[in-house]
Every structure is written in C-alpha cells, then in structure tokens.
C-alpha positions as CSV (number, residue, x, y, z in Angstrom):
1,X,0.0,0.0,0.0
2,X,1.2,3.5,-0.8
3,X,4.4,2.6,-2.7
4,X,4.5,5.9,-4.6
5,X,3.4,9.5,-4.1
6,X,4.1,12.8,-5.6
7,X,5.0,16.4,-4.6
8,X,5.2,19.6,-6.5
9,X,6.3,23.3,-5.9
10,X,2.7,24.5,-5.1
11,X,2.4,21.9,-2.4
12,X,5.8,22.8,-0.9
13,X,4.8,26.5,-0.9
14,X,1.8,25.6,1.2
15,X,3.9,23.4,3.6
16,X,6.4,26.3,4.1
17,X,3.5,28.3,5.7
18,X,3.1,25.6,8.4
19,X,6.7,25.1,9.4
20,X,9.1,27.4,11.4
21,X,12.4,26.1,9.9
22,X,13.3,24.8,6.4
23,X,16.3,22.7,5.4
24,X,18.2,24.4,2.5
25,X,18.4,21.0,0.7
26,X,14.8,21.2,-0.3
27,X,14.3,22.1,-4.0
28,X,10.6,22.3,-4.9
29,X,10.1,20.4,-8.2
30,X,7.4,18.2,-9.5
31,X,8.5,14.7,-8.6
32,X,7.2,11.2,-8.0
33,X,8.6,9.8,-4.8
34,X,9.5,6.1,-4.7
35,X,10.9,3.9,-1.9
36,X,14.6,4.7,-1.2
37,X,14.1,8.3,-2.6
38,X,14.8,11.3,-0.4
39,X,11.6,13.3,0.3
40,X,10.5,16.3,2.3
41,X,9.2,15.5,5.7
42,X,7.9,17.6,8.6
43,X,9.4,16.9,12.0
44,X,9.4,18.5,15.5
45,X,12.7,20.1,16.6
46,X,13.7,22.7,19.2
47,X,12.8,25.4,16.6
48,X,9.2,24.1,16.2
49,X,8.1,22.3,13.0
50,X,10.9,21.8,10.6
51,X,10.8,20.8,6.9
52,X,13.8,18.6,6.0
53,X,14.7,15.7,3.8
54,X,14.6,12.0,4.7
55,X,15.0,8.7,2.8
56,X,11.9,6.5,2.5
57,X,12.0,3.0,3.8
58,X,13.5,1.1,6.7
59,X,16.2,-1.4,5.6
60,X,15.6,-4.7,7.3
61,X,17.1,-8.2,7.2
62,X,20.6,-7.4,5.8
63,X,19.0,-4.7,3.6
64,X,17.3,-7.2,1.4
65,X,13.9,-6.2,2.5
66,X,12.6,-2.6,2.6
67,X,9.8,-1.7,4.9
68,X,7.9,1.4,3.5
69,X,4.7,1.2,5.5
70,X,3.6,0.3,9.1
71,X,0.0,-0.6,10.1
72,X,-1.6,1.6,12.7
73,X,-3.1,-1.5,14.3
74,X,0.2,-3.1,15.2
75,X,2.8,-0.2,15.1
76,X,3.0,0.1,18.9
77,X,3.6,-3.6,19.4
78,X,6.5,-4.0,16.9
79,X,9.9,-3.6,18.5
80,X,11.4,-2.3,15.2
81,X,8.9,0.6,15.1
82,X,8.6,1.5,18.8
83,X,11.5,4.0,18.9
84,X,10.2,5.8,15.8
85,X,6.5,6.0,16.6
86,X,7.2,7.1,20.2
87,X,10.1,9.6,19.7
88,X,10.5,10.4,16.0
89,X,7.1,11.1,14.5
90,X,6.9,12.8,11.1
91,X,4.3,14.1,8.7
92,X,5.0,13.3,5.0
93,X,3.5,16.1,2.8
94,X,2.3,15.1,-0.6
95,X,0.0,16.3,-3.4
96,X,-1.4,12.8,-3.7
97,X,-0.5,9.2,-4.0
98,X,-1.0,6.3,-6.4
99,X,-2.5,3.0,-5.9
100,X,-3.0,0.0,-8.2
101,X,-6.1,-2.3,-8.0
102,X,-6.1,-6.1,-8.6
103,X,-6.1,-5.6,-12.4
104,X,-2.9,-3.4,-12.1
105,X,-4.9,-0.2,-13.0
106,X,-3.4,2.9,-11.5
107,X,-5.5,5.4,-9.6
108,X,-4.4,8.8,-8.2
109,X,-5.8,10.0,-4.9
110,X,-5.7,13.6,-3.7
111,X,-7.8,16.0,-1.6
112,X,-10.4,18.2,-3.1
113,X,-10.2,20.8,-0.3
114,X,-6.4,21.2,-0.1
115,X,-3.2,20.9,-2.2
116,X,-1.5,19.0,0.6
117,X,-2.0,15.6,2.1
118,X,-0.3,15.2,5.5
119,X,0.5,11.5,5.7
120,X,1.4,10.3,9.2
121,X,4.7,8.5,9.7
122,X,7.9,8.2,11.7
123,X,11.6,7.8,11.2
124,X,14.7,6.3,12.8
125,X,18.4,6.1,12.2
126,X,20.1,3.3,10.2
127,X,23.8,3.4,9.6
128,X,23.9,7.2,10.3
129,X,21.0,7.8,7.9
130,X,17.5,8.9,8.9
131,X,14.8,6.9,7.2
132,X,11.0,7.0,7.4
133,X,7.9,4.9,6.9
134,X,4.3,5.9,6.3
135,X,1.5,4.7,8.5
136,X,-1.4,2.9,6.9
137,X,-5.0,2.3,8.1
138,X,-8.1,0.6,6.8
139,X,-9.4,2.1,3.6
140,X,-12.2,4.6,3.8
141,X,-15.1,4.7,1.3
142,X,-13.1,6.6,-1.3
143,X,-10.3,4.0,-1.4
144,X,-12.1,0.6,-0.9
145,X,-12.8,0.0,-4.6
146,X,-9.0,0.2,-5.3
147,X,-7.3,-1.2,-2.1
148,X,-8.2,-2.2,1.4
149,X,-5.4,0.0,3.0
150,X,-4.5,3.7,2.7
151,X,-2.1,6.2,4.3
152,X,-3.2,7.6,7.7
153,X,-3.9,11.2,6.6
154,X,-4.2,14.0,9.2
155,X,-5.9,17.3,8.9
156,X,-3.9,20.5,9.0
157,X,-5.5,21.3,12.3
158,X,-4.1,18.0,13.8
159,X,-0.4,18.7,13.0
160,X,0.5,19.9,16.5
161,X,-1.5,17.0,18.0
162,X,0.5,14.4,16.1
163,X,3.7,15.6,17.9
164,X,1.9,15.7,21.3
165,X,2.5,12.4,23.1
166,X,-0.8,12.6,25.0
167,X,-2.8,13.1,21.8
168,X,-1.0,10.9,19.2
169,X,-2.6,7.6,20.1
170,X,-6.1,8.8,19.4
171,X,-5.1,10.0,15.9
172,X,-3.9,6.5,15.0
173,X,-7.5,5.2,14.9
174,X,-9.3,8.0,13.0
175,X,-10.8,7.5,9.6
176,X,-9.1,9.8,7.0
177,X,-11.1,12.3,5.0
178,X,-12.6,11.2,1.7
179,X,-10.3,11.7,-1.3
180,X,-10.7,12.3,-5.0
181,X,-9.9,9.3,-7.2
182,X,-8.8,9.7,-10.8
183,X,-7.8,6.9,-13.2
184,X,-6.7,7.1,-16.8
185,X,-8.4,3.8,-17.7
186,X,-10.5,1.3,-15.8
187,X,-11.6,-2.0,-17.0
188,X,-15.4,-2.3,-16.9
189,X,-16.9,-5.7,-16.0
190,X,-20.2,-7.2,-17.0
191,X,-20.3,-9.0,-13.7
192,X,-20.1,-6.9,-10.5
C-alpha cells in the first residue's frame, strides 16, 4: 500500500507556511517519490516544526527487505517501530498518492479541499542515515474500490496533536477524510 506518491512546488509552498524552519536542501520540483528516494518531511525540533529531507524505507534483514509502511493497528507492538513512533514522528506532505487495483490499473488519490495531504509516519536512524515509513490504516469509502489499506492522513489542524505524546494515540485510529480518485483507464466488468 502506498508505494509511490508525488510532490510539486505548489504543495511545498503551502507546507512552508506551516513550518518554522526549512532545510536548505529542499528544492521544490514536481516529482514522483518512490521507496529509497529522499523526500521532504515535517518533524518537530527545538525550533518548532521543521521541513527537512529523509529517505523513504526502513532497511531490514541485511538490507534485502525494505519496509515502507507500518500498520496503525500493530505499530505500537513491533519492536522495530517503537522508537520511531514514540520519539520520531513525522508528517509526510504530498499532493497525492498512487494505488493500483487487482487488475494493475493505476488510480491517483488527492484532496479536493487542499493541495496538501499530510500522511502520518515516523523515522529512525540506520547506519547514520535517517529513514522514514508511512503509517497505513483501513481504507475509507473513497479507497475501498481500489485497495483495502490507505495512508493515515491527518488534517492541517491536527499537525500539533501528532507531535503531542498525549494526543498521538487517538489519531492512529481515526478514519481519514474522503479523497478524490482519478484513473486514466479502468476495465469495466459485465459482472459486478
């Protein structure tokens, strides 16, 4: 679930209004983000909210397996995720994300009311490199036709709560807002 998403300069401009500090390595360009890519993330620092770069995916098992997502239902129970979810939470800003259905047809999901999706996630350090994963939850009605999971998407008003230890747990179990779904081509079936 959620193995590719995209960012563009307009989205970055909106995110810059939310943060207090910006890493100079961020160059706003239209770009698809794939696992192992560096991507902009929002984290909490002594300066407040900070926009910086981080690599997507936890390398596991001698770096043969890459973990890019974590389920909200089990994230607190997994030893490999506990440090990240408890102490290094992030928000991953995106314009939207892609998902493929069982017929390998690609759909694009985005918000109708905002140019930014704030996907919940967390990071940790691996061999002196900071890496992140995206949290996933059960699909809402806008996603179910394509996939049974989706990123945990927070509202702009919930950003501060995500970094508040006393409020974070409640956010893990909310249902994300409905999204717009677009597809270039979709196979129609005579049998539903």
